[in-house]
N, C-alpha and C positions, 0 to 999 in steps of 0.2 A: 206595767201590768202590776208589779209587785207578785210575781206568780198566782194571781187570781184567775183561773185559765175557766171562767164561767163568763156566760153571755143570756140575758135576758131574752133575744131574740135574734132571728137569723140577720147576718150580714152587718153585726155590730164590731166583732172581730175576727180576721182571720191571724192562722199563723202559718209561718212556714219555715221549711228548711231545705238541707241536700244531704244525698247519702250517695255512697258508692256502691255497685254492683257487680261483682268478680265475671267477667266472660272470656270465651276462648279467645280473645283478641285483646284482652285488658280491659280495662275499669270502664265503666257505663255509669254515669252519673243521672241520678234522679233528683228532678227539683219539685214539691210539694206545696201545694195551698190547700188549708182545711178550715173549715168555719167552725169556731169556738162552741156555737150554739149546738149545733147538730153532730158534730166530728164527721162532715160531710167531706169527702175531697173535692174539691172546685176545680182545681188546676193541678195540673203537672206537665214536665217535659223533660225529654232524657237527651243526652248529648254526649261526645266524648271528651268535652273539657268541662269542667266547673267554671264558670264565667257569668258574667254579667247576662248574655243574650239569654241563658238559659233559665235564670230566675225571674228576668223579664217575661219571658216565653210562657212559664207556668202563672205568672201575675196575670197575665192577659188572659189565658185559657179561663181561668176563674171568675175575671172581670164579665168576659163572654156567657160564661155559665148563667151568670146573674143579669143580663141583658144588657149588660156595656155600662150603664149606669151604677157606678159604686160611690159615690162621692159621700166622704164621712167614716167610710169603713176604716177601722185603724189594723193596719198590718204589723205585727209582732214577729220578729225575726233574730238570730243571733249576730256577733258582731263579725261576721266573718265579710272577705273583702266584696265579696257579690253584692251582698246587700248592702254596702256601704257605696257602692262605687256611683260614680256620677249616672250612668246609665239607668240603672235601676231607681235612685232619688228621684228622676226626671220622669219616669215611668209614672213613680207614685202620685207626683204632683199632677201629671196630665190625667190621671183620674181621680185627682182627688182623694187621694189615701194617703193620712197621716201615718209616719212609722212608729214603731217604738222596737226599741232592742235591748236585749238582756245585759246582763254584767259580763265582763270581760272572763273566760274561761270557765263559765258555769252553765253546765248542760242543763240544769234543773229547772232554769228561766226559759227554757224554751220545751218543757217536757212533754206537752201532747205530741208536737213533731216528732221529738224523740221517741217517745214510745211507738208513735204509727211505724218509725222507720223498723224501730226492735221486733213489732209484730210481724211486718211485712217479711224480714229477714228469716225469723224463728220459724213461722207458717209455711212460707213459700222459696225465698231465695236459696237458703241451706240445704232445702229439699230437693234441689234441682242442680242440675248441670246444665251451665249458657254455654251454646256453640259460640259459633262466629255469626256477630249482628249483622254483618254484611257478608254474605256467602258470593263465593266466584260467579258471575252472572253466566258464563259458559256453561257451568255445570246445572244451573237452574235450567236454561235453554235445553240442554239435553234431556234433563229430568221433564220438561215440557212435551218434546217431540215423541217422548216414548209413552207417556200416561194421558196426554192431552191432545186433540179436545174430547175423545170418545168417551173414557170414564170420567171424565168430569161432568160431561154434560147427561152421561145417565143418571148420575148424582143428582144434579141440580134437577132434572127434569121430575125424579122422584119427590125431590124436596116442594116442587110446585103442587104436586097433588097431595102433600100430607094434610091431615084433619089439623094440626096447629098452627094456627096463623102467622105465629113466629118462625115456623120452619120455612112456610111458602114464601115468607119476606125474604128469607136468606136466598131463596132462589134468584131472586134480583139483586140483592146487593152483591151476593159473592161472584157476580160476573160484570159489575158495574166498571167501565174501563177506565174510571179515574180514580180507583184503591188504590191506595200507597204500594200494593204489592204489583199492581199490572203492568207496569214495566218489564217486569220478569215472567209474564205469562204472554203464552205466544195465541192466546184466543184471539180470532178477530172481533173487532168490536161487536157487530150484528150478530154473533153466533147466538145471543141468549133471546134475539127477538122470538123467535117461537115459541119460547118458554114465556115473556112477557105477554103474548097473546093470550094465555091462558089465565092471567093474573089481572087484566084489564076490570073485570066486571067482579073482582074478587070482592067478596061480603066484609073483609077488614078493610077498615081505613086507613091502615097502618101498611098492607101490603100494597093499595092502591096509590098511597103515596111514594112509596120505595119506587114504584113501576115508574112514576111521573118523573122522581129525580134522577131514575136511569136513563130514562127519555131524554132529561136536559143535559146531562152528562153526555150522551152521542150527540146532540146539536151542538156541543163544542168541536167535538173533532171533526163529524159528518154531518154537517147541517142539511144537506139535500135528503139524508135517508130519515130523519124524522117527519114531517111532513107526509111522505110517502107511506110512511109505518100509521101514522095516526088516521091517515083517507082510508087504509083498508079497514081500520077499527072503527070508523065513522060508517063505513058503508053497510059493516056486519049488523049494525041495529042491535047490538048487543049490551050498548051502553047508553044509558039517558044522555038525552040533548046537554042537559044541565051539567052533569057528571063528565059528559065528555068536553064540554067547553071548559071546563076547569083545567082538566087532564091537560089539554091541547094549550091553554096559556101558559101551564107552568113550566110544562115540557120545553115552550120556546122562548120563556123568559128573557134570557140572554140574549137569544137573536133579537127580541124585540128591542131591546135596551141598545143594540149595537143599530138598530134600523135597518135590519135587514128586510127587504122587500119579501122574500118568499114567504116569512113568518107573518107580516102583515096580510098578506095576499089570502093566505090558508085559512084565516081568522075572520076573515070577511072586511078587510079594511083596504080601501085601495090607496097605495102609497101617492099616487100624483093627484090625490083629492081635490075638487076647487074650493079650497078653502083660504080665507086671509085671518091673519091676525093682526091686532092692533100693538104698537111697539109696546113692551114689557114695562111695567111702572114699580119701581121700589119704594115702599116705605121709607127705608133708611138704607144709606149706602156706605155708613160708616159702622161695624158692627165689633162683638167681642165674643169670647167663646162663653156658650150660653144664651146669648141673645137669640132671637127670633127673625128670620128673613121673611118679612110680608112682601108677597108681589100678586100682579095680577094684570089681566092683557082681557082682551074679548075676541072671540072666533065667530066669524060669518062665513057662510057658504052659499052657493048659487043653484045648489042642487042638494036634495036628500041624500046624506052620507052619513056613515058611522065611522065616528071617530074616536079613536086611541091616543090620549093626550100622555107625555109624560116630562119632567123638565131633569134638566144636566145641569150638575154645578160642576165646575171645574175650577182647577188650582193647581198648583204644584208642590212637591215634597219641599222639605229642608233642602234637599240634595239639589232642589232644579227637576226632577221627574215630574214630568206632567201626569195629572191624576184626575179622574175624571166618575164621578156618583151619578147613577141614573135613577129615578124614583118616578113612581106610578101616581099621575094626578086622577084621570077619570076615563070613564069610556060612555058615550053618549052618542046621539044621532043629531046632527046640524042639519037644520033646517031654513030653507030661503026664506029670506025676511026676519028672522030672529037671531038675536044675538045671544052667543052662549058665554057666558062669565067664565074665566079662568083664574083662579086666587087661590092661594095659600099661605097658612101662615106656618113656615118650616123654622123648628129649632136648630141651630148650628151648635153642636156638642161634639167634642172629643171622644171617642169612645174606645174600647180594647184594641182596635183595629187601625183606627183612622184617627190621625193627631191634626187638628185645625193649627195652620200655621199663619204666622202672621204676614199675608202677601195678597196681591190683588187677586179675586175670584171674577167668574163672570156666571152666567145663568142663562139659559137656552130653554123654549119649550119645543119639544118634540111631536109632532102630529103626524100618525100613521107612518113614522118613520123619517119622516122630513124635518129637519133642523131649520128653525125660524130665527131672526137677528137676535144677538144676545145683549143683555144689560150686563153692567159690571159693578162689583162694590169691594168692600175692602174688610179684611178683618186684622184688628190689630192686637197689641198686647194686652191683656186686662190689666 
């Protein structure tokens, strides 16, 4: 880069670095990724060790921030062992990100990242004393029993009635059972349901989306609780039908992917509906990263029936671990004597979180939660 820290557009050049932050339990390391055009912090990761895993995590977060497709972005860093590691180089290749490095021992060759670290420390780190990043769980539980849930829920209830939509949203976010802090909090998963009841019909889309995501998280830990909660809201008639349908589908989306009959039944889909599918037809069975997987089939039924169709791509990781990705295809109504075409052109591409590996893959259609016979294809090295 020859110390030219300018860019004419976003996502042309990123820069990254690592710095250390002193805490009561020793050093905490921070890895960052910054866009040179906007100087926006796109990704960061923190950990107790400065290793390749940390810099890869910050790069993956930056790629996810930009939607996953970041091919062609140049990443500039220093000559630290983390950035020269095989793991980081492999992550860059997977994302299509060429690397740039400064000269040995010259901090000025990465001035933007160094300046960010300097401002962070002068304006914040040096003005605070950081205690133990991993507190004693027993002490946390003791604090919970003394202060929660009464005091906490009083505050949350007040947030839910606040005039500012950002504060109302916090009432849902702060009690979400899958927050990183949740294992230390002794609140039952369903304690916030009365608060959510106030927020279903909120005027703010952001608040309603948060409520939906909260219910989705509950569906992972307590799947039977969510349909019952949604049913009470449906009966109340306070939420328009179209808005309620969206909330219900989003809240149950993971259960739908898993083929859980209770989710399909609540949304009006019969799990054992009288439907038949022709065998899946693949346009190509040999593909590389970036190719399009084109498939088709035909659905028929002997009675009018609503259908919810997904497609499932299965494979294994480099370590042999099974991996499955489920995608929505369509919602429709099957009618006797009519053929419903099911077709899709799906681009196969490595992302910040999923790497395509050169192994055998399979694809299957899932109708109202029921899996139909799969077809196989293979991804090979480009």
